[in-house]
PyMOL Python script that loads the backbone (N, CA, C, O; Angstrom):
from pymol import cmd

cmd.read_pdbstr("""\
ATOM      1  N   MET A   1      29.961  86.377  83.344  1.00  0.00           N
ATOM      2  CA  MET A   1      28.903  87.359  83.245  1.00  0.00           C
ATOM      3  C   MET A   1      27.783  86.815  82.354  1.00  0.00           C
ATOM      4  O   MET A   1      28.046  86.363  81.240  1.00  0.00           O
ATOM      5  N   ALA A   2      26.565  86.855  82.823  1.00  0.00           N
ATOM      6  CA  ALA A   2      25.421  86.344  82.088  1.00  0.00           C
ATOM      7  C   ALA A   2      24.991  87.320  81.005  1.00  0.00           C
ATOM      8  O   ALA A   2      25.050  88.537  81.179  1.00  0.00           O
ATOM      9  N   VAL A   3      24.563  86.764  79.900  1.00  0.00           N
ATOM     10  CA  VAL A   3      24.045  87.575  78.810  1.00  0.00           C
ATOM     11  C   VAL A   3      22.541  87.739  79.021  1.00  0.00           C
ATOM     12  O   VAL A   3      21.814  86.756  79.166  1.00  0.00           O
ATOM     13  N   ILE A   4      22.090  88.975  79.035  1.00  0.00           N
ATOM     14  CA  ILE A   4      20.671  89.258  79.224  1.00  0.00           C
ATOM     15  C   ILE A   4      20.074  89.625  77.868  1.00  0.00           C
ATOM     16  O   ILE A   4      20.550  90.534  77.188  1.00  0.00           O
ATOM     17  N   THR A   5      19.026  88.904  77.491  1.00  0.00           N
ATOM     18  CA  THR A   5      18.359  89.218  76.227  1.00  0.00           C
ATOM     19  C   THR A   5      16.981  89.786  76.531  1.00  0.00           C
ATOM     20  O   THR A   5      16.338  89.426  77.517  1.00  0.00           O
ATOM     21  N   THR A   6      16.557  90.670  75.669  1.00  0.00           N
ATOM     22  CA  THR A   6      15.229  91.245  75.815  1.00  0.00           C
ATOM     23  C   THR A   6      14.189  90.246  75.311  1.00  0.00           C
ATOM     24  O   THR A   6      14.523  89.264  74.647  1.00  0.00           O
ATOM     25  N   LYS A   7      12.938  90.510  75.633  1.00  0.00           N
ATOM     26  CA  LYS A   7      11.853  89.658  75.165  1.00  0.00           C
ATOM     27  C   LYS A   7      11.811  89.635  73.634  1.00  0.00           C
ATOM     28  O   LYS A   7      11.582  88.589  73.027  1.00  0.00           O
ATOM     29  N   LYS A   8      12.035  90.799  73.021  1.00  0.00           N
ATOM     30  CA  LYS A   8      12.006  90.888  71.547  1.00  0.00           C
ATOM     31  C   LYS A   8      13.159  90.077  70.952  1.00  0.00           C
ATOM     32  O   LYS A   8      12.973  89.367  69.964  1.00  0.00           O
ATOM     33  N   GLU A   9      14.345  90.180  71.550  1.00  0.00           N
ATOM     34  CA  GLU A   9      15.495  89.409  71.050  1.00  0.00           C
ATOM     35  C   GLU A   9      15.229  87.909  71.146  1.00  0.00           C
ATOM     36  O   GLU A   9      15.572  87.152  70.237  1.00  0.00           O
ATOM     37  N   GLN A  10      14.621  87.485  72.243  1.00  0.00           N
ATOM     38  CA  GLN A  10      14.298  86.065  72.407  1.00  0.00           C
ATOM     39  C   GLN A  10      13.259  85.630  71.384  1.00  0.00           C
ATOM     40  O   GLN A  10      13.362  84.544  70.816  1.00  0.00           O
ATOM     41  N   LEU A  11      12.269  86.466  71.150  1.00  0.00           N
ATOM     42  CA  LEU A  11      11.232  86.177  70.169  1.00  0.00           C
ATOM     43  C   LEU A  11      11.834  86.052  68.769  1.00  0.00           C
ATOM     44  O   LEU A  11      11.518  85.122  68.027  1.00  0.00           O
ATOM     45  N   MET A  12      12.703  87.001  68.420  1.00  0.00           N
ATOM     46  CA  MET A  12      13.365  86.963  67.109  1.00  0.00           C
ATOM     47  C   MET A  12      14.194  85.686  66.973  1.00  0.00           C
ATOM     48  O   MET A  12      14.193  85.052  65.918  1.00  0.00           O
ATOM     49  N   SER A  13      14.894  85.313  68.031  1.00  0.00           N
ATOM     50  CA  SER A  13      15.701  84.098  68.023  1.00  0.00           C
ATOM     51  C   SER A  13      14.832  82.860  67.844  1.00  0.00           C
ATOM     52  O   SER A  13      15.194  81.950  67.098  1.00  0.00           O
ATOM     53  N   ASP A  14      13.701  82.817  68.515  1.00  0.00           N
ATOM     54  CA  ASP A  14      12.783  81.684  68.387  1.00  0.00           C
ATOM     55  C   ASP A  14      12.222  81.579  66.972  1.00  0.00           C
ATOM     56  O   ASP A  14      12.092  80.481  66.431  1.00  0.00           O
ATOM     57  N   VAL A  15      11.892  82.716  66.379  1.00  0.00           N
ATOM     58  CA  VAL A  15      11.372  82.722  65.005  1.00  0.00           C
ATOM     59  C   VAL A  15      12.464  82.282  64.033  1.00  0.00           C
ATOM     60  O   VAL A  15      12.195  81.508  63.114  1.00  0.00           O
ATOM     61  N   GLU A  16      13.692  82.766  64.221  1.00  0.00           N
ATOM     62  CA  GLU A  16      14.815  82.342  63.363  1.00  0.00           C
ATOM     63  C   GLU A  16      15.001  80.833  63.441  1.00  0.00           C
ATOM     64  O   GLU A  16      15.237  80.176  62.427  1.00  0.00           O
ATOM     65  N   SER A  17      14.896  80.294  64.632  1.00  0.00           N
ATOM     66  CA  SER A  17      15.032  78.853  64.812  1.00  0.00           C
ATOM     67  C   SER A  17      13.951  78.101  64.038  1.00  0.00           C
ATOM     68  O   SER A  17      14.231  77.076  63.415  1.00  0.00           O
ATOM     69  N   ALA A  18      12.736  78.601  64.075  1.00  0.00           N
ATOM     70  CA  ALA A  18      11.644  77.989  63.312  1.00  0.00           C
ATOM     71  C   ALA A  18      11.909  78.107  61.811  1.00  0.00           C
ATOM     72  O   ALA A  18      11.685  77.155  61.062  1.00  0.00           O
ATOM     73  N   LEU A  19      12.383  79.267  61.376  1.00  0.00           N
ATOM     74  CA  LEU A  19      12.694  79.458  59.954  1.00  0.00           C
ATOM     75  C   LEU A  19      13.803  78.515  59.490  1.00  0.00           C
ATOM     76  O   LEU A  19      13.813  78.080  58.338  1.00  0.00           O
ATOM     77  N   ASP A  20      14.730  78.202  60.386  1.00  0.00           N
ATOM     78  CA  ASP A  20      15.809  77.279  60.031  1.00  0.00           C
ATOM     79  C   ASP A  20      15.281  75.898  59.655  1.00  0.00           C
ATOM     80  O   ASP A  20      15.949  75.158  58.934  1.00  0.00           O
ATOM     81  N   GLN A  21      14.098  75.547  60.131  1.00  0.00           N
ATOM     82  CA  GLN A  21      13.486  74.272  59.749  1.00  0.00           C
ATOM     83  C   GLN A  21      12.909  74.320  58.343  1.00  0.00           C
ATOM     84  O   GLN A  21      12.800  73.288  57.680  1.00  0.00           O
ATOM     85  N   VAL A  22      12.541  75.503  57.885  1.00  0.00           N
ATOM     86  CA  VAL A  22      11.922  75.674  56.571  1.00  0.00           C
ATOM     87  C   VAL A  22      12.975  75.911  55.486  1.00  0.00           C
ATOM     88  O   VAL A  22      12.791  75.503  54.339  1.00  0.00           O
ATOM     89  N   ARG A  23      14.067  76.565  55.847  1.00  0.00           N
ATOM     90  CA  ARG A  23      15.071  76.978  54.864  1.00  0.00           C
ATOM     91  C   ARG A  23      15.606  75.853  53.971  1.00  0.00           C
ATOM     92  O   ARG A  23      15.781  76.084  52.775  1.00  0.00           O
ATOM     93  N   PRO A  24      15.871  74.660  54.484  1.00  0.00           N
ATOM     94  CA  PRO A  24      16.355  73.605  53.580  1.00  0.00           C
ATOM     95  C   PRO A  24      15.381  73.282  52.448  1.00  0.00           C
ATOM     96  O   PRO A  24      15.799  72.963  51.335  1.00  0.00           O
ATOM     97  N   HIS A  25      14.085  73.365  52.737  1.00  0.00           N
ATOM     98  CA  HIS A  25      13.073  73.093  51.702  1.00  0.00           C
ATOM     99  C   HIS A  25      13.069  74.199  50.641  1.00  0.00           C
ATOM    100  O   HIS A  25      12.878  73.926  49.456  1.00  0.00           O
ATOM    101  N   LEU A  26      13.278  75.427  51.066  1.00  0.00           N
ATOM    102  CA  LEU A  26      13.351  76.542  50.122  1.00  0.00           C
ATOM    103  C   LEU A  26      14.628  76.470  49.292  1.00  0.00           C
ATOM    104  O   LEU A  26      14.625  76.781  48.101  1.00  0.00           O
ATOM    105  N   ALA A  27      15.718  76.056  49.931  1.00  0.00           N
ATOM    106  CA  ALA A  27      17.019  76.005  49.265  1.00  0.00           C
ATOM    107  C   ALA A  27      17.043  74.992  48.122  1.00  0.00           C
ATOM    108  O   ALA A  27      17.789  75.160  47.157  1.00  0.00           O
ATOM    109  N   VAL A  28      16.238  73.951  48.229  1.00  0.00           N
ATOM    110  CA  VAL A  28      16.164  72.947  47.160  1.00  0.00           C
ATOM    111  C   VAL A  28      15.815  73.603  45.831  1.00  0.00           C
ATOM    112  O   VAL A  28      16.297  73.189  44.777  1.00  0.00           O
ATOM    113  N   ASP A  29      14.970  74.634  45.892  1.00  0.00           N
ATOM    114  CA  ASP A  29      14.555  75.337  44.678  1.00  0.00           C
ATOM    115  C   ASP A  29      15.313  76.642  44.470  1.00  0.00           C
ATOM    116  O   ASP A  29      14.918  77.464  43.643  1.00  0.00           O
ATOM    117  N   GLY A  30      16.410  76.837  45.222  1.00  0.00           N
ATOM    118  CA  GLY A  30      17.229  78.035  45.051  1.00  0.00           C
ATOM    119  C   GLY A  30      16.721  79.262  45.784  1.00  0.00           C
ATOM    120  O   GLY A  30      17.091  80.385  45.441  1.00  0.00           O
ATOM    121  N   GLY A  31      15.881  79.066  46.784  1.00  0.00           N
ATOM    122  CA  GLY A  31      15.309  80.200  47.510  1.00  0.00           C
ATOM    123  C   GLY A  31      15.721  80.251  48.961  1.00  0.00           C
ATOM    124  O   GLY A  31      16.423  79.374  49.465  1.00  0.00           O
ATOM    125  N   ASN A  32      15.268  81.295  49.616  1.00  0.00           N
ATOM    126  CA  ASN A  32      15.520  81.479  51.032  1.00  0.00           C
ATOM    127  C   ASN A  32      14.546  82.539  51.534  1.00  0.00           C
ATOM    128  O   ASN A  32      13.780  83.117  50.763  1.00  0.00           O
ATOM    129  N   VAL A  33      14.593  82.778  52.831  1.00  0.00           N
ATOM    130  CA  VAL A  33      13.735  83.774  53.457  1.00  0.00           C
ATOM    131  C   VAL A  33      14.548  84.474  54.537  1.00  0.00           C
ATOM    132  O   VAL A  33      15.367  83.858  55.220  1.00  0.00           O
ATOM    133  N   GLU A  34      14.306  85.774  54.677  1.00  0.00           N
ATOM    134  CA  GLU A  34      14.995  86.579  55.685  1.00  0.00           C
ATOM    135  C   GLU A  34      13.975  87.096  56.686  1.00  0.00           C
ATOM    136  O   GLU A  34      12.917  87.597  56.305  1.00  0.00           O
ATOM    137  N   LEU A  35      14.296  86.974  57.961  1.00  0.00           N
ATOM    138  CA  LEU A  35      13.454  87.557  59.001  1.00  0.00           C
ATOM    139  C   LEU A  35      13.745  89.042  59.061  1.00  0.00           C
ATOM    140  O   LEU A  35      14.884  89.441  59.301  1.00  0.00           O
ATOM    141  N   VAL A  36      12.730  89.868  58.846  1.00  0.00           N
ATOM    142  CA  VAL A  36      12.882  91.314  58.863  1.00  0.00           C
ATOM    143  C   VAL A  36      12.557  91.864  60.249  1.00  0.00           C
ATOM    144  O   VAL A  36      13.313  92.668  60.796  1.00  0.00           O
ATOM    145  N   ASP A  37      11.422  91.426  60.819  1.00  0.00           N
ATOM    146  CA  ASP A  37      11.011  91.958  62.109  1.00  0.00           C
ATOM    147  C   ASP A  37       9.862  91.112  62.653  1.00  0.00           C
ATOM    148  O   ASP A  37       9.264  90.308  61.938  1.00  0.00           O
ATOM    149  N   VAL A  38       9.574  91.314  63.926  1.00  0.00           N
ATOM    150  CA  VAL A  38       8.361  90.801  64.542  1.00  0.00           C
ATOM    151  C   VAL A  38       7.689  92.008  65.172  1.00  0.00           C
ATOM    152  O   VAL A  38       8.263  92.675  66.033  1.00  0.00           O
ATOM    153  N   THR A  39       6.464  92.283  64.734  1.00  0.00           N
ATOM    154  CA  THR A  39       5.764  93.469  65.219  1.00  0.00           C
ATOM    155  C   THR A  39       5.260  93.261  66.647  1.00  0.00           C
ATOM    156  O   THR A  39       5.225  92.139  67.153  1.00  0.00           O
ATOM    157  N   ASP A  40       4.874  94.361  67.281  1.00  0.00           N
ATOM    158  CA  ASP A  40       4.303  94.291  68.625  1.00  0.00           C
ATOM    159  C   ASP A  40       2.996  93.507  68.645  1.00  0.00           C
ATOM    160  O   ASP A  40       2.578  93.017  69.694  1.00  0.00           O
ATOM    161  N   GLU A  41       2.352  93.388  67.488  1.00  0.00           N
ATOM    162  CA  GLU A  41       1.098  92.641  67.368  1.00  0.00           C
ATOM    163  C   GLU A  41       1.325  91.156  67.124  1.00  0.00           C
ATOM    164  O   GLU A  41       0.359  90.406  66.984  1.00  0.00           O
ATOM    165  N   GLY A  42       2.585  90.711  67.072  1.00  0.00           N
ATOM    166  CA  GLY A  42       2.885  89.300  66.872  1.00  0.00           C
ATOM    167  C   GLY A  42       2.853  88.863  65.424  1.00  0.00           C
ATOM    168  O   GLY A  42       2.594  87.695  65.132  1.00  0.00           O
ATOM    169  N   ILE A  43       3.115  89.789  64.509  1.00  0.00           N
ATOM    170  CA  ILE A  43       3.176  89.474  63.088  1.00  0.00           C
ATOM    171  C   ILE A  43       4.650  89.413  62.667  1.00  0.00           C
ATOM    172  O   ILE A  43       5.411  90.356  62.883  1.00  0.00           O
ATOM    173  N   VAL A  44       5.028  88.292  62.067  1.00  0.00           N
ATOM    174  CA  VAL A  44       6.383  88.115  61.570  1.00  0.00           C
ATOM    175  C   VAL A  44       6.448  88.713  60.167  1.00  0.00           C
ATOM    176  O   VAL A  44       5.618  88.402  59.313  1.00  0.00           O
ATOM    177  N   LEU A  45       7.435  89.566  59.937  1.00  0.00           N
ATOM    178  CA  LEU A  45       7.663  90.137  58.610  1.00  0.00           C
ATOM    179  C   LEU A  45       8.886  89.469  58.006  1.00  0.00           C
ATOM    180  O   LEU A  45       9.962  89.454  58.604  1.00  0.00           O
ATOM    181  N   ILE A  46       8.706  88.916  56.807  1.00  0.00           N
ATOM    182  CA  ILE A  46       9.798  88.242  56.120  1.00  0.00           C
ATOM    183  C   ILE A  46      10.044  88.873  54.763  1.00  0.00           C
ATOM    184  O   ILE A  46       9.216  89.620  54.242  1.00  0.00           O
ATOM    185  N   LYS A  47      11.188  88.557  54.211  1.00  0.00           N
ATOM    186  CA  LYS A  47      11.520  88.966  52.843  1.00  0.00           C
ATOM    187  C   LYS A  47      11.964  87.715  52.100  1.00  0.00           C
ATOM    188  O   LYS A  47      12.787  86.945  52.594  1.00  0.00           O
ATOM    189  N   TRP A  48      11.414  87.522  50.911  1.00  0.00           N
ATOM    190  CA  TRP A  48      11.801  86.391  50.075  1.00  0.00           C
ATOM    191  C   TRP A  48      13.146  86.682  49.425  1.00  0.00           C
ATOM    192  O   TRP A  48      13.420  87.812  49.021  1.00  0.00           O
ATOM    193  N   LEU A  49      13.980  85.655  49.329  1.00  0.00           N
ATOM    194  CA  LEU A  49      15.304  85.781  48.723  1.00  0.00           C
ATOM    195  C   LEU A  49      15.487  84.730  47.637  1.00  0.00           C
ATOM    196  O   LEU A  49      14.796  83.711  47.621  1.00  0.00           O
ATOM    197  N   GLY A  50      16.425  84.990  46.727  1.00  0.00           N
ATOM    198  CA  GLY A  50      16.743  84.027  45.680  1.00  0.00           C
ATOM    199  C   GLY A  50      15.553  83.751  44.788  1.00  0.00           C
ATOM    200  O   GLY A  50      14.801  84.657  44.429  1.00  0.00           O
ATOM    201  N   ALA A  51      15.391  82.483  44.433  1.00  0.00           N
ATOM    202  CA  ALA A  51      14.313  82.083  43.526  1.00  0.00           C
ATOM    203  C   ALA A  51      12.933  82.376  44.110  1.00  0.00           C
ATOM    204  O   ALA A  51      11.964  82.523  43.366  1.00  0.00           O
ATOM    205  N   CYS A  52      12.840  82.461  45.428  1.00  0.00           N
ATOM    206  CA  CYS A  52      11.544  82.739  46.065  1.00  0.00           C
ATOM    207  C   CYS A  52      11.060  84.157  45.789  1.00  0.00           C
ATOM    208  O   CYS A  52       9.862  84.432  45.864  1.00  0.00           O
ATOM    209  N   SER A  53      11.977  85.048  45.474  1.00  0.00           N
ATOM    210  CA  SER A  53      11.590  86.452  45.301  1.00  0.00           C
ATOM    211  C   SER A  53      10.710  86.676  44.075  1.00  0.00           C
ATOM    212  O   SER A  53      10.030  87.698  43.989  1.00  0.00           O
ATOM    213  N   ASN A  54      10.709  85.741  43.127  1.00  0.00           N
ATOM    214  CA  ASN A  54       9.844  85.917  41.958  1.00  0.00           C
ATOM    215  C   ASN A  54       9.048  84.647  41.632  1.00  0.00           C
ATOM    216  O   ASN A  54       8.689  84.403  40.480  1.00  0.00           O
ATOM    217  N   CYS A  55       8.786  83.860  42.651  1.00  0.00           N
ATOM    218  CA  CYS A  55       8.033  82.610  42.473  1.00  0.00           C
ATOM    219  C   CYS A  55       6.548  82.862  42.712  1.00  0.00           C
ATOM    220  O   CYS A  55       6.176  83.599  43.626  1.00  0.00           O
ATOM    221  N   ASN A  56       5.708  82.250  41.893  1.00  0.00           N
ATOM    222  CA  ASN A  56       4.268  82.434  42.046  1.00  0.00           C
ATOM    223  C   ASN A  56       3.668  81.542  43.137  1.00  0.00           C
ATOM    224  O   ASN A  56       2.462  81.596  43.378  1.00  0.00           O
ATOM    225  N   MET A  57       4.480  80.734  43.791  1.00  0.00           N
ATOM    226  CA  MET A  57       4.002  79.844  44.847  1.00  0.00           C
ATOM    227  C   MET A  57       4.290  80.389  46.252  1.00  0.00           C
ATOM    228  O   MET A  57       4.015  79.715  47.244  1.00  0.00           O
ATOM    229  N   THR A  58       4.840  81.597  46.341  1.00  0.00           N
ATOM    230  CA  THR A  58       5.245  82.111  47.642  1.00  0.00           C
ATOM    231  C   THR A  58       4.064  82.288  48.604  1.00  0.00           C
ATOM    232  O   THR A  58       4.211  82.052  49.803  1.00  0.00           O
ATOM    233  N   ARG A  59       2.933  82.687  48.111  1.00  0.00           N
ATOM    234  CA  ARG A  59       1.772  82.885  48.995  1.00  0.00           C
ATOM    235  C   ARG A  59       1.368  81.573  49.657  1.00  0.00           C
ATOM    236  O   ARG A  59       1.079  81.544  50.853  1.00  0.00           O
ATOM    237  N   MET A  60       1.345  80.485  48.883  1.00  0.00           N
ATOM    238  CA  MET A  60       1.010  79.182  49.442  1.00  0.00           C
ATOM    239  C   MET A  60       2.108  78.729  50.409  1.00  0.00           C
ATOM    240  O   MET A  60       1.813  78.197  51.480  1.00  0.00           O
ATOM    241  N   THR A  61       3.360  78.937  50.036  1.00  0.00           N
ATOM    242  CA  THR A  61       4.481  78.566  50.900  1.00  0.00           C
ATOM    243  C   THR A  61       4.434  79.357  52.201  1.00  0.00           C
ATOM    244  O   THR A  61       4.737  78.822  53.267  1.00  0.00           O
ATOM    245  N   LEU A  62       4.061  80.612  52.118  1.00  0.00           N
ATOM    246  CA  LEU A  62       3.979  81.467  53.297  1.00  0.00           C
ATOM    247  C   LEU A  62       2.960  80.917  54.290  1.00  0.00           C
ATOM    248  O   LEU A  62       3.261  80.783  55.476  1.00  0.00           O
ATOM    249  N   LYS A  63       1.771  80.602  53.821  1.00  0.00           N
ATOM    250  CA  LYS A  63       0.697  80.165  54.711  1.00  0.00           C
ATOM    251  C   LYS A  63       0.828  78.688  55.105  1.00  0.00           C
ATOM    252  O   LYS A  63       0.744  78.350  56.286  1.00  0.00           O
ATOM    253  N   ALA A  64       1.030  77.822  54.130  1.00  0.00           N
ATOM    254  CA  ALA A  64       1.023  76.384  54.392  1.00  0.00           C
ATOM    255  C   ALA A  64       2.356  75.862  54.912  1.00  0.00           C
ATOM    256  O   ALA A  64       2.423  74.744  55.423  1.00  0.00           O
ATOM    257  N   GLY A  65       3.396  76.639  54.792  1.00  0.00           N
ATOM    258  CA  GLY A  65       4.703  76.193  55.264  1.00  0.00           C
ATOM    259  C   GLY A  65       5.242  77.048  56.373  1.00  0.00           C
ATOM    260  O   GLY A  65       5.281  76.629  57.530  1.00  0.00           O
ATOM    261  N   ILE A  66       5.658  78.241  56.030  1.00  0.00           N
ATOM    262  CA  ILE A  66       6.340  79.114  56.976  1.00  0.00           C
ATOM    263  C   ILE A  66       5.461  79.482  58.164  1.00  0.00           C
ATOM    264  O   ILE A  66       5.882  79.334  59.311  1.00  0.00           O
ATOM    265  N   GLU A  67       4.254  79.957  57.908  1.00  0.00           N
ATOM    266  CA  GLU A  67       3.390  80.378  59.013  1.00  0.00           C
ATOM    267  C   GLU A  67       3.044  79.211  59.927  1.00  0.00           C
ATOM    268  O   GLU A  67       3.062  79.362  61.148  1.00  0.00           O
ATOM    269  N   ASP A  68       2.732  78.056  59.362  1.00  0.00           N
ATOM    270  CA  ASP A  68       2.397  76.894  60.180  1.00  0.00           C
ATOM    271  C   ASP A  68       3.559  76.486  61.073  1.00  0.00           C
ATOM    272  O   ASP A  68       3.362  76.190  62.251  1.00  0.00           O
ATOM    273  N   VAL A  69       4.761  76.468  60.526  1.00  0.00           N
ATOM    274  CA  VAL A  69       5.937  76.076  61.309  1.00  0.00           C
ATOM    275  C   VAL A  69       6.205  77.075  62.428  1.00  0.00           C
ATOM    276  O   VAL A  69       6.422  76.687  63.575  1.00  0.00           O
ATOM    277  N   ILE A  70       6.189  78.360  62.090  1.00  0.00           N
ATOM    278  CA  ILE A  70       6.467  79.385  63.109  1.00  0.00           C
ATOM    279  C   ILE A  70       5.409  79.359  64.204  1.00  0.00           C
ATOM    280  O   ILE A  70       5.746  79.362  65.388  1.00  0.00           O
ATOM    281  N   ARG A  71       4.155  79.334  63.830  1.00  0.00           N
ATOM    282  CA  ARG A  71       3.082  79.343  64.841  1.00  0.00           C
ATOM    283  C   ARG A  71       3.107  78.078  65.685  1.00  0.00           C
ATOM    284  O   ARG A  71       2.704  78.102  66.849  1.00  0.00           O
ATOM    285  N   GLY A  72       3.573  76.977  65.114  1.00  0.00           N
ATOM    286  CA  GLY A  72       3.702  75.741  65.876  1.00  0.00           C
ATOM    287  C   GLY A  72       4.823  75.794  66.903  1.00  0.00           C
ATOM    288  O   GLY A  72       4.777  75.090  67.912  1.00  0.00           O
ATOM    289  N   LYS A  73       5.826  76.623  66.650  1.00  0.00           N
ATOM    290  CA  LYS A  73       6.985  76.733  67.550  1.00  0.00           C
ATOM    291  C   LYS A  73       6.908  77.928  68.489  1.00  0.00           C
ATOM    292  O   LYS A  73       7.450  77.887  69.593  1.00  0.00           O
ATOM    293  N   VAL A  74       6.232  78.999  68.053  1.00  0.00           N
ATOM    294  CA  VAL A  74       6.204  80.243  68.829  1.00  0.00           C
ATOM    295  C   VAL A  74       4.737  80.655  69.007  1.00  0.00           C
ATOM    296  O   VAL A  74       4.123  81.228  68.107  1.00  0.00           O
ATOM    297  N   ALA A  75       4.201  80.350  70.178  1.00  0.00           N
ATOM    298  CA  ALA A  75       2.760  80.532  70.428  1.00  0.00           C
ATOM    299  C   ALA A  75       2.301  81.983  70.328  1.00  0.00           C
ATOM    300  O   ALA A  75       1.134  82.232  70.023  1.00  0.00           O
ATOM    301  N   SER A  76       3.184  82.940  70.574  1.00  0.00           N
ATOM    302  CA  SER A  76       2.769  84.348  70.583  1.00  0.00           C
ATOM    303  C   SER A  76       2.683  84.963  69.187  1.00  0.00           C
ATOM    304  O   SER A  76       2.320  86.131  69.048  1.00  0.00           O
ATOM    305  N   ILE A  77       3.012  84.192  68.158  1.00  0.00           N
ATOM    306  CA  ILE A  77       2.944  84.702  66.786  1.00  0.00           C
ATOM    307  C   ILE A  77       1.526  84.503  66.247  1.00  0.00           C
ATOM    308  O   ILE A  77       0.952  83.420  66.359  1.00  0.00           O
ATOM    309  N   HIS A  78       0.975  85.570  65.661  1.00  0.00           N
ATOM    310  CA  HIS A  78      -0.393  85.534  65.149  1.00  0.00           C
ATOM    311  C   HIS A  78      -0.464  85.434  63.624  1.00  0.00           C
ATOM    312  O   HIS A  78      -1.529  85.161  63.070  1.00  0.00           O
ATOM    313  N   GLY A  79       0.651  85.652  62.954  1.00  0.00           N
ATOM    314  CA  GLY A  79       0.640  85.565  61.505  1.00  0.00           C
ATOM    315  C   GLY A  79       1.996  85.902  60.922  1.00  0.00           C
ATOM    316  O   GLY A  79       2.902  86.343  61.629  1.00  0.00           O
ATOM    317  N   VAL A  80       2.122  85.687  59.623  1.00  0.00           N
ATOM    318  CA  VAL A  80       3.358  85.985  58.895  1.00  0.00           C
ATOM    319  C   VAL A  80       2.987  86.736  57.636  1.00  0.00           C
ATOM    320  O   VAL A  80       2.037  86.373  56.942  1.00  0.00           O
ATOM    321  N   ARG A  81       3.733  87.778  57.344  1.00  0.00           N
ATOM    322  CA  ARG A  81       3.510  88.594  56.144  1.00  0.00           C
ATOM    323  C   ARG A  81       4.834  88.829  55.439  1.00  0.00           C
ATOM    324  O   ARG A  81       5.883  88.951  56.073  1.00  0.00           O
ATOM    325  N   SER A  82       4.768  88.888  54.144  1.00  0.00           N
ATOM    326  CA  SER A  82       5.945  89.202  53.340  1.00  0.00           C
ATOM    327  C   SER A  82       5.997  90.694  53.053  1.00  0.00           C
ATOM    328  O   SER A  82       4.994  91.276  52.640  1.00  0.00           O
ATOM    329  N   ILE A  83       7.135  91.315  53.262  1.00  0.00           N
ATOM    330  CA  ILE A  83       7.266  92.741  52.942  1.00  0.00           C
ATOM    331  C   ILE A  83       7.282  92.946  51.441  1.00  0.00           C
ATOM    332  O   ILE A  83       7.085  94.066  50.971  1.00  0.00           O
ATOM    333  N   ASP A  84       7.514  91.883  50.677  1.00  0.00           N
ATOM    334  CA  ASP A  84       7.525  91.965  49.213  1.00  0.00           C
ATOM    335  C   ASP A  84       6.128  92.229  48.671  1.00  0.00           C
ATOM    336  O   ASP A  84       5.982  92.706  47.546  1.00  0.00           O
ATOM    337  N   GLU A  85       5.111  91.929  49.447  1.00  0.00           N
ATOM    338  CA  GLU A  85       3.719  92.099  49.012  1.00  0.00           C
ATOM    339  C   GLU A  85       3.147  93.437  49.416  1.00  0.00           C
ATOM    340  O   GLU A  85       2.052  93.795  48.983  1.00  0.00           O
ATOM    341  N   GLU A  86       3.870  94.193  50.245  1.00  0.00           N
ATOM    342  CA  GLU A  86       3.342  95.465  50.740  1.00  0.00           C
ATOM    343  C   GLU A  86       3.551  96.575  49.747  1.00  0.00           C
ATOM    344  O   GLU A  86       3.166  97.715  50.005  1.00  0.00           O
TER     345      GLU A  86
END
""", "prot")
cmd.dss("prot")
cmd.show_as("cartoon", "prot")
cmd.util.cbc("prot")
cmd.orient("prot")
Protein backbone atom coordinates (compact mmCIF):
# COMPACT_ATOMS: atom_id res chain seq x y z
CA MET A 1 0.00 0.00 0.00
CA ALA A 2 1.42 3.38 -1.02
CA VAL A 3 1.78 6.16 1.48
CA ILE A 4 0.09 9.35 0.32
CA THR A 5 1.46 12.61 1.68
CA THR A 6 -0.17 15.98 1.43
CA LYS A 7 1.54 18.94 -0.19
CA LYS A 8 2.05 20.49 3.27
CA GLU A 9 3.60 17.27 4.63
CA GLN A 10 5.99 17.14 1.68
CA LEU A 11 6.88 20.80 2.16
CA MET A 12 7.54 20.26 5.87
CA SER A 13 9.70 17.24 5.04
CA ASP A 14 11.70 19.23 2.48
CA VAL A 15 12.27 22.05 4.98
CA GLU A 16 13.35 19.54 7.68
CA SER A 17 15.82 18.08 5.22
CA ALA A 18 17.27 21.54 4.58
CA LEU A 19 17.45 22.23 8.32
CA ASP A 20 19.36 18.97 8.78
CA GLN A 21 22.18 20.57 6.77
CA VAL A 22 22.34 23.52 9.18
CA ARG A 23 21.93 21.63 12.47
CA PRO A 24 25.52 20.33 12.73
CA HIS A 25 26.82 23.91 12.57
CA LEU A 26 24.43 24.98 15.34
CA ALA A 27 25.29 21.93 17.44
CA VAL A 28 28.97 22.92 17.53
CA ASP A 29 27.93 25.83 19.76
CA GLY A 30 25.35 23.82 21.72
CA GLY A 31 22.32 24.99 19.76
CA ASN A 32 19.61 23.65 17.54
CA VAL A 33 16.47 24.74 15.72
CA GLU A 34 12.97 23.28 15.61
CA LEU A 35 10.62 23.53 12.65
CA VAL A 36 7.31 24.84 14.01
CA ASP A 37 5.29 25.35 10.83
CA VAL A 38 5.25 26.53 7.24
CA THR A 39 2.56 29.11 6.60
CA ASP A 40 0.30 29.23 3.55
CA GLU A 41 2.34 32.27 2.47
CA GLY A 42 5.55 30.21 2.33
CA ILE A 43 7.08 31.49 5.57
CA VAL A 44 8.98 28.95 7.67
CA LEU A 45 8.48 29.38 11.42
CA ILE A 46 11.29 28.09 13.61
CA LYS A 47 12.10 27.99 17.29
CA TRP A 48 15.63 28.33 18.61
CA LEU A 49 16.78 25.61 21.01
CA GLY A 50 19.71 25.19 23.39
CA ALA A 51 22.41 27.84 23.26
CA CYS A 52 20.69 29.44 20.26
CA SER A 53 17.71 30.44 22.37
CA ASN A 54 19.67 33.23 24.06
CA CYS A 55 22.40 33.99 21.53
CA ASN A 56 22.75 37.49 20.12
CA MET A 57 23.83 36.10 16.73
CA THR A 58 20.55 34.33 15.94
CA ARG A 59 19.26 37.05 13.62
CA MET A 60 22.37 36.82 11.45
CA THR A 61 22.28 33.01 11.57
CA LEU A 62 18.61 33.08 10.59
CA LYS A 63 19.15 35.20 7.47
CA ALA A 64 22.68 34.29 6.37
CA GLY A 65 22.46 30.60 7.23
CA ILE A 66 19.08 29.04 7.75
CA GLU A 67 17.04 31.12 5.30
CA ASP A 68 19.64 30.85 2.54
CA VAL A 69 19.87 27.07 2.88
CA ILE A 70 16.11 26.53 2.99
CA ARG A 71 15.37 28.87 0.08
CA GLY A 72 18.14 27.19 -1.91
CA LYS A 73 16.51 23.78 -1.40
CA VAL A 74 12.79 24.66 -1.37
CA ALA A 75 11.82 27.17 -4.07
CA SER A 76 8.34 27.85 -2.67
CA ILE A 77 9.71 29.28 0.60
CA HIS A 78 9.69 33.08 0.76
CA GLY A 79 11.29 33.62 4.15
CA VAL A 80 12.07 32.30 7.62
CA ARG A 81 10.96 33.78 10.93
CA SER A 82 11.67 32.84 14.51
CA ILE A 83 8.67 32.51 16.83
CA ASP A 84 11.03 33.61 19.62
CA GLU A 85 11.00 37.13 18.14
CA GLU A 86 7.21 37.44 17.93
